[in-house]
C-alpha positions in Angstrom: -138.0 14.1 -73.4 -136.2 12.9 -76.6 -134.8 16.4 -77.1 -133.5 16.5 -73.5 -131.8 13.2 -73.9 -130.2 14.3 -77.2 -129.0 17.6 -75.6 -127.5 15.6 -72.7 -125.7 13.3 -75.1 -124.2 16.2 -77.1 -123.1 17.8 -73.9 -121.4 14.6 -72.7 -119.6 14.2 -76.1 -118.5 17.8 -76.0 -117.1 17.4 -72.5 -115.3 14.2 -73.5 -113.8 15.9 -76.6 -112.6 18.8 -74.5 -111.0 16.4 -72.0 -109.4 14.4 -74.8 -107.6 17.6 -76.0 -105.6 17.7 -72.8 -103.3 14.8 -71.8 -100.4 13.9 -69.6 -98.2 10.9 -70.5 -95.9 8.9 -68.2 -93.0 7.5 -70.1 -89.5 6.2 -69.5 -86.5 3.9 -70.2 -85.0 1.3 -67.9 -81.5 0.3 -69.2 -79.1 -1.9 -67.2 -76.2 -4.2 -68.0 -72.8 -5.7 -67.0 -69.6 -3.9 -68.1 -66.0 -5.0 -68.4 -63.3 -2.3 -68.7 -59.5 -2.8 -68.4 -56.7 -0.3 -67.7 -58.6 1.6 -65.1 -57.2 5.1 -64.2 -55.0 5.1 -61.1 -54.3 1.4 -61.0 -54.3 -0.1 -64.5 -56.6 -2.9 -63.2 -59.7 -4.4 -64.9 -63.2 -4.1 -63.5 -66.5 -6.0 -63.9 -69.5 -4.0 -62.8 -73.2 -3.5 -63.2 -74.0 -0.2 -64.9 -77.2 1.7 -65.6 -78.0 3.7 -68.7 -75.7 2.1 -71.2 -77.4 2.5 -74.5 -79.8 5.1 -73.2 -79.9 7.0 -70.0 -82.4 5.4 -67.6 -85.2 7.8 -67.0 -88.9 8.4 -66.3 -90.9 11.5 -67.1 -94.2 13.3 -67.5 -95.1 14.9 -70.8 -98.2 17.0 -71.2 -100.1 18.9 -73.8 -103.2 21.1 -73.7 -105.0 22.4 -76.8 -105.6 26.1 -76.4 -107.4 26.5 -79.7 -106.5 28.1 -83.0 -103.6 25.6 -83.5 -101.9 26.7 -80.3 -100.9 24.2 -77.6 -99.4 24.4 -74.1 -96.7 21.8 -73.6 -94.4 20.7 -70.7 -91.9 18.0 -69.9 -90.5 16.9 -66.6 -87.8 14.1 -66.8 -85.8 12.4 -64.0 -82.6 10.3 -64.6 -82.1 7.4 -62.3 -79.8 4.3 -61.8 -81.4 0.9 -62.2 -78.5 -0.8 -60.5 -78.9 1.1 -57.2 -82.3 2.7 -57.5 -80.8 6.1 -56.8 -81.0 9.3 -58.7 -78.5 9.9 -61.4 -78.0 13.4 -60.0 -78.8 13.8 -56.3 -78.8 17.6 -56.5 -81.7 17.7 -59.0 -84.9 15.7 -59.1 -85.8 16.5 -62.7 -82.1 16.5 -63.7 -82.6 15.7 -67.4 -85.4 18.0 -68.5 -87.8 20.5 -66.9 -89.5 22.9 -69.2 -92.9 24.5 -70.2 -93.9 26.4 -73.3 -96.1 27.0 -76.3 -96.3 25.1 -79.6 -98.0 26.0 -82.9 -97.6 26.3 -86.6 -94.6 28.6 -85.9 -92.8 25.9 -84.0 -92.2 25.6 -80.2 -90.9 28.1 -77.6 -90.0 26.5 -74.3 -88.4 27.8 -71.0 -86.5 25.8 -68.4 -83.8 23.1 -68.3 -83.4 21.7 -71.8 -81.1 19.9 -74.2 -79.0 22.5 -76.0 -78.9 22.4 -79.8 -75.5 20.8 -80.0 -76.8 17.8 -78.0 -79.9 17.6 -80.2 -77.4 17.6 -83.1 -75.4 14.7 -81.6 -78.6 12.6 -81.1 -79.4 13.0 -84.8 -76.0 12.5 -86.3 -74.0 10.1 -84.0 -74.2 6.5 -85.3 -74.4 5.4 -81.6 -77.1 8.0 -80.8 -74.9 9.5 -78.0 -75.0 6.2 -76.1 -73.3 6.6 -72.7 -71.5 3.3 -73.4 -70.2 4.1 -75.9 -70.7 7.0 -78.2 -69.9 10.6 -79.2 -70.4 11.9 -75.7 -67.1 10.2 -74.6 -65.3 12.6 -77.0 -67.4 15.7 -76.3 -69.8 16.2 -73.4 -71.8 18.8 -75.2 -72.5 16.4 -78.0 -73.8 13.7 -75.7 -73.0 14.2 -72.0 -74.2 16.1 -69.0 -73.0 19.5 -70.3 -75.4 19.0 -73.3 -78.2 20.5 -71.2 -78.7 24.1 -70.2 -80.5 25.6 -67.1 -82.4 28.8 -67.3 -82.8 28.5 -71.1 -85.2 29.8 -73.7 -85.3 27.5 -76.7 -87.0 27.7 -80.1 -87.4 25.0 -82.7 -89.5 25.1 -85.8 -89.8 22.7 -88.8 -90.9 24.0 -92.2 -91.0 21.3 -94.8 -87.6 19.6 -94.7 -85.9 22.5 -92.9 -85.6 22.7 -89.1 -84.3 25.8 -87.4 -83.4 26.3 -83.8 -82.0 28.8 -81.3 -81.3 28.8 -77.6 -80.3 31.4 -75.0 -79.4 30.6 -71.4 -79.2 33.2 -68.6 -77.0 30.7 -66.7 -76.3 27.3 -68.2 -75.2 25.5 -65.0 -77.2 26.5 -61.9 -75.3 23.9 -59.8 -71.8 25.3 -60.5 -70.6 28.5 -58.8 -73.1 31.3 -59.1 -74.5 29.7 -62.3 -75.4 33.0 -63.9 -78.3 35.5 -63.5 -76.0 37.8 -61.4 -76.9 41.5 -61.3 -74.3 43.5 -63.2 -72.6 40.3 -64.5 -74.6 39.4 -67.6 -71.7 37.3 -69.1 -71.7 34.8 -66.2 -73.0 31.4 -67.4 -74.3 32.8 -70.7 -74.9 30.3 -73.5 -75.9 30.8 -77.2 -77.0 28.1 -79.6 -78.0 28.3 -83.3 -78.9 25.2 -85.4 -80.1 24.3 -88.9 -81.0 20.9 -90.3 -82.3 19.9 -93.7 -83.8 16.5 -94.4 -85.0 15.2 -97.8 -85.9 11.5 -98.1 -82.9 9.4 -97.1 -80.6 12.4 -96.8 -80.1 14.8 -93.9 -77.5 17.4 -93.2 -77.1 19.7 -90.2 -75.0 22.5 -88.8 -74.9 24.0 -85.2 -73.0 26.7 -83.3 -72.6 26.7 -79.5 -70.9 29.3 -77.2 -70.6 29.1 -73.5 -69.2 31.5 -70.8 -67.7 30.4 -67.5 -70.4 29.9 -64.8 -68.8 32.0 -62.0 -67.8 35.7 -61.8 -64.2 34.7 -61.7 -64.5 32.8 -65.0 -67.0 35.0 -66.8 -64.4 35.9 -69.5 -63.6 32.2 -70.2 -65.3 31.1 -73.3 -65.8 27.9 -75.3 -67.0 28.1 -78.9 -68.0 25.0 -80.9 -69.3 24.5 -84.4 -70.3 21.2 -86.0 -71.4 19.9 -89.4 -72.6 16.4 -90.1 -74.7 14.4 -92.5 -76.5 11.1 -92.9 -77.7 9.0 -95.8 -79.9 5.9 -95.7 -79.7 3.3 -98.5 -81.6 0.1 -98.3 -81.2 -1.5 -94.8 -78.1 0.7 -94.1 -77.5 4.3 -92.8 -74.2 6.1 -93.0 -73.0 9.0 -90.9 -70.2 11.5 -91.2 -69.4 14.5 -88.9 -67.0 17.2 -87.8 -66.8 19.4 -84.8 -64.6 22.5 -84.3 -63.9 23.7 -80.7 -61.9 26.6 -79.3 -61.6 27.1 -75.5 -60.2 30.2 -74.0 -59.4 30.0 -70.3 -57.5 32.8 -68.5 -56.7 34.3 -71.9 -55.0 31.1 -73.1 -56.7 29.4 -76.1 -56.7 25.8 -77.1 -58.3 24.3 -80.2 -59.4 20.8 -81.0 -61.1 19.1 -84.0 -63.3 16.0 -83.7 -64.1 13.7 -86.6 -66.5 10.8 -86.7 -68.1 8.4 -89.1 -70.1 5.2 -88.9 -72.7 2.8 -90.4 -75.8 1.1 -89.1 -77.0 -2.0 -90.9 -80.3 -3.7 -90.2 -79.4 -7.4 -90.7 -83.0 -8.3 -90.0 -86.0 -6.2 -88.9 -85.1 -7.2 -85.3 -81.3 -7.1 -85.4 -79.0 -4.1 -86.2 -75.3 -3.8 -86.3 -73.5 -0.4 -85.8 -69.8 0.4 -86.3 -68.3 3.8 -85.6 -65.0 5.6 -85.3 -64.2 8.8 -83.4 -60.9 10.8 -83.6 -59.9 13.9 -81.7 -57.0 16.2 -82.9 -55.7 18.7 -80.4 -53.6 21.6 -81.6 -51.6 21.8 -78.4 -50.6 18.2 -78.4 -49.8 15.2 -80.7 -51.4 12.8 -78.2 -54.6 12.5 -80.3 -56.9 9.6 -79.3 -59.1 7.3 -81.3 -62.2 5.3 -80.2 -63.7 2.4 -82.2 -67.1 1.0 -81.4 -69.0 -2.0 -82.5 -72.6 -2.6 -81.4 -75.2 -5.3 -81.8 -78.9 -4.6 -80.9 -81.6 -7.2 -81.0 -85.3 -6.3 -80.5 -87.1 -8.8 -78.3 -90.3 -6.8 -78.8 -91.4 -3.3 -79.8 -90.4 -2.0 -76.4 -87.6 -4.3 -75.2 -84.2 -5.0 -76.7 -80.9 -6.7 -75.7 -77.5 -5.2 -76.8 -73.8 -5.8 -76.8 -71.5 -2.7 -77.2 -67.7 -3.1 -77.5 -65.3 -0.2 -77.6 -61.5 0.3 -78.0 -59.8 3.5 -77.1 -56.3 4.1 -78.6 -54.1 6.6 -76.8 -50.8 8.3 -77.5 -48.2 9.6 -75.1 -49.6 10.0 -71.5 -53.2 10.6 -72.5 -55.8 9.2 -70.1 -58.6 8.9 -72.7 -60.7 5.8 -72.2 -64.0 4.4 -73.5 -65.7 6.5 -70.9 -64.0 9.7 -72.0 -61.0 11.7 -71.0 -59.5 10.9 -67.5 -61.0 7.3 -67.5 -57.9 5.2 -68.5 -54.5 4.7 -67.0 -52.1 7.3 -68.5 -50.6 6.2 -71.8 -52.7 3.0 -71.9 -55.1 1.8 -74.6 -58.4 0.6 -73.1 -61.1 -1.9 -74.0 -64.6 -1.9 -72.8 -67.6 -4.1 -73.3 -71.2 -4.0 -72.0 -74.1 -6.4 -72.4 -77.5 -5.3 -71.3 -81.2 -5.0 -71.7 -83.3 -1.9 -72.3 -87.1 -1.5 -71.8 -89.1 1.5 -72.9 -92.5 2.3 -71.3 
C-alpha cells in the first residue's frame, strides 16, 4: 500500500512538473491622458483632448511558451492595440494589430513567423531616450523607428544573443497586408518585400547598435519604389543617468526620383529618485531636397506610484522652417510654417 501511495505521489508530481513547463500569460498596458496641442493643421487652432497610448501604446496580449525538451521551446505572442479613451480598437482592420507570431526558441536564439516588430523598430525602442513614446518620441520623426510602419506582416524573424552580442535578421514576403495587394503575388516577388539586418553589442553600462532596413512598394504599380534606411546609435549609463546618441540615414526612391534625409537625436535620462525620472531629448531631420529642416525638443517627467502604475508629464516643442507642417505628432500635424507646442499628462498601468 505504501509503495502504491508513493508511486501515485510521484506520478502527480511528474504531471504537475510537465504542466508547469507550458504556460500562457495575459499581459497589457492601459495608458491614457489629456493633451494640449496648438497650431493645428488646417486651422491653426489649439485643442484639448483625451488621448490613449501616450507614453506606451495601450494593449493587451497573450504570450505562451511550451518546453519541447532538449532546450527547445515553442513560443507565441498575440497582441491587440486599443484606445482607453473610447474602448475601441486602435486598428479596426486587424484584431491582433500589434503582434501575431509563433516560433521556436533555443540556445541558437529564436525564429518566429507572423506579424512582428521589424528590427529598426526594435532598434528605436533600445536607443530612443523616450523609448519611442507616441507622445512624444523618435516615431514622430520616423515611423519605422517607432510608428505603425515599424511592424511587418508575413515576416520571418531571427534574433539571437551570444554573450554581449545580439544579432538579428528579418524577411517579409509582404510587409503591409492592408495596403494594395500587400505582397505575395505570383510572378511579382518584389511587391511588399522587406529586409532587415541588425547588430547590437552591450557590455556593462555601454551599448552600441547598427541596423539596416529596406522596403519595396506594397502594390504591383509601386514594386520598384524602394526605401533604404541605416541607423547607428549608442547609450552609456553612469550613476543615476543614461545618455543616448543616434543617427539614421534614409533614401527613398519613388517613380525613379530619389530623396535623402538624415535624422540625428540625443538625450539623457536622469533618475532623480528611485521613483522619479526626468528625460530630455532633441531630434533633428535634415532633408537634402529642402532647407526646411525641423527640430523637436522633448522634456518628460515620470513618477512611479507603484511597481506597475506611473504618472507622467511629457512636453514637446516642434520648430519648423518655411512651409513645413511638422508637428509634435509628426509630419503633416501642424499648420504650415508654424512652430507647435504639445503637452500631455497621464497615467499608465501595466498588468
